[in-house]
N, C-alpha and C positions, 0 to 999 in steps of 0.2 A: 503494499500500499503506500510505503513511504517512497520507494522508488518512483511508481507511478505520480504522485504528488511532484516529486520532483522536477519528473518531465513535463507534467502539464503547467507547472511555474517557470518553465524555461522558456524565453521569450519568443526563441526561434519555435520552438515547438507549438506553443501556444499561438504564434501569428500564422504558422501554416494552417493548424488546425480551423482558427478561424476562417482562413481565406478559401479551404475546401468546405467549410459550411455555407459563407455568403456564396459560391458557385452553386453549390446544389439547391440552394434557396433561390437562386436566379433561373436555374432551369425547371424548379417546381413552377416557379410563376410564368416561365415562357411557356410550358407547357398545359397552361390551364389546370394543374393539380388542384388548387383550392378551390378554383371557380368549379371545376367539374365535381368536387367533392360535395361543395354548397348545392350543385343542381340535383345529384344524387337523392340527396338527402330533404331536398324538397323546399328547400328554402329560397332558392333562386329560379326563375322561369327562363326558361332556354328555347330560343327560336328553333324550329323544327329544322331548318337546313344548316344548323349548327350542330346537330348530333352527329356523332362519329359515325353513325350507322345509316344517315340519312343517303348517301348514294347507294348503298345494298337495297334499303328499303324500295328506293326509287325501281332500282333493279328487279326486284322480285314482282313487285307490283305490274311493271311494264311485261316481265314473263308470263305472269298469269294472264294477264288480258289478251297478249297474243297466242296464248295456246286457245283461247277460245272455248274454254272448257267450261261444261253445266254440270254444276255438284246438285246431290239431292239435299247433303247438310255440310255445313262448313262448321267446324269446332274454331273458338276463336278465344286466344287467351294466353297464359303464360307457359311457365316448365309444366306444369299439372298437364295441361294440354300437350304441348311439345309431347310429353314421354308418353300418352295414350295411344292405343292401336285398335279403335273401334271398329275399324274397318273389317277386322278377323270376325269380330262376334256377329257382324250384320253386312255380310258378303255383297248381298243384292242390293245394298243401298250406296250410292255412289258419293262416299264421303271424301272431304278436302280436311286436314288438320293445319289451322293457321296459329299454332302454339310457337311461342318465343320466350325462351328462358329469360327471366330476369324483367319481363316487360311487366308497365304497369299502366295504369288508365290511360296518362297521359300520352305513352308509348302507343296505345292501342288507337287512341284518337287520330295519331299522325298517319296511322298506317289502315285506317279501317276502308280504304278503299280496296284491298286487297282482297276484301269480302265481298264484294259487289263485282271485282273482275272473275269470281268463278260461278258468278250467278246461282247461289244455294235457294232452296225455296224454306230452308230450315236453317237459323244460327243459333248456335249454344255458345253463350258466355261465361268463361270463367276468368273473373279478374276483382283484383283489390289485394290478396294476400299481400302482394309487394309493395303496395302503398301504405297501407297502415302497418306493415311488420319491418321494411326496410327504409321506406320514406318518411315513415312516421308524419303522414298528413292528419291533417284533423278530420272528424267524423264530418264537419260542415263541407268541408274542401272535398271530402270523399263524394259526398252526396252530388256534389256540382260537376264534379268529372264524371263520376256516372251517367248523371243526366245528359251531359254533354256528348258523352260518347254514345249513346243512345240516341240522339238527335242525328247525330252523323250517320248513324247504321240504317235509322229508319228513313231518312232521304235518300239515302242512295242504294238501298234495297227496299223500295215502295211493296213489293209484293210478299215479302219474304215474312215467314213466321220467327218471332225470336222469344229464345228461353233464356232466362237468366238463373244461373247454378249460384248456390251458394257457395262462400269459402269453406274451405275445409278447415279442420281443427289442428292444432299443430301439439307436439308432444314436451313440453319444458323439460323432462327429466333429461332430453338427449338435446333440445334447443333451447337453452335458459334465456336465452337473450330475446327470443321472440316476444314479440308484443302479447300483453294478457288474452287470457280466452275471453274475458268479458268484452274487451274491444272488438274480437273477432265476432262474436254475439249481436254485438252493436250494429258493426258493420252489414251483417247478413239481415238485420231486422229493417236497415234501409233499405237494402237491397229488396226484400221482398214489400216493402211497403211503396217502392218503384214501380215493382211488376203490378201491383193492386192499382196504383195511379193510372197507370198506362194499358193497363187490360192485358198484361203479358203474363206468360206462365213462370213462376217461380218455382225452382228444384231444391229441394234441402237435402242435400249432399252430406251436409255437417254431421247430422244425426246418423246417418248411416257408417260414419268412420269414428265418431266420438265414444270413447269408453264412460264408464259410471260418472268419471270427472269432468266430462266432458274434455278428455284430452285426448288427442290422435291416438287411436289403439296401436301399442307400441308392436303388437306383432302385424300390423300392415305398412310399416314404415323402413326406410331404407336410414334416414337421417332424422328424423323428428319432424321434417315439414313435406318432405316428399312420399309418395307412397310406391310399394312394391309393384314391381309387372303384374303379379297375382293379383293383386289388392285392386287393380282396375276392373275386375270382374263385377265389384260391388256397384261401382259408378255404372258402367255397363248394362246392368239389370236395371238399376234405378230409372234409366233414361230410354228404356226400350221401348216403353209405352207411348213416348214421344217420339220417339225415332219411327216407328210402325205405324203412327196415324197419319191417316190421309189428310 
């Protein structure tokens, strides 16, 4: 310890450390590290064209448009949707999966035209867990963004039937830093109320995955937030009545 103290009090070593620190700080500022961190946590708004993945999203939408594909069903959401494969359970239905890992409500608003590009008859939305969990937005903002997403989808998909799926529970033993269960329940209450106000169907998946403590059943999860491939059968069965409905 004394040797370390002597090194740090040496003016040449201390000066070199200071220069390195200044350089590293300048690099972080130059590459918008702090700005992106604030955006990621929902403290700053970001112009869609400034997103790192904006060109990729445009390319994705362009490709879907030029495919000229007509889907029966489109699943639109985050990693929970991304990891799903409902096509294997319903092989006779033309299903498009537009899940994007880590996506939130604002991101889904930015890329909502991907959905209309595949002309679905039905749209299943899974959204919100990253907003209240990672970005920690307020429930008021959550309500505003969810409605904004629906406004966008309803305008661009006027003939489609939209289903609002609840946010799944999490397991705090495996993910102690995740948002509290009470917040997830409150967010789901908002989604259910939005569905009632807009005469849309609300699908309660939370109850299907929750244990007696309203935690994500440990037997069904890989990490406390995402579900095992085998656990998607619960989801698939829960939405079957809506997928098969004419």
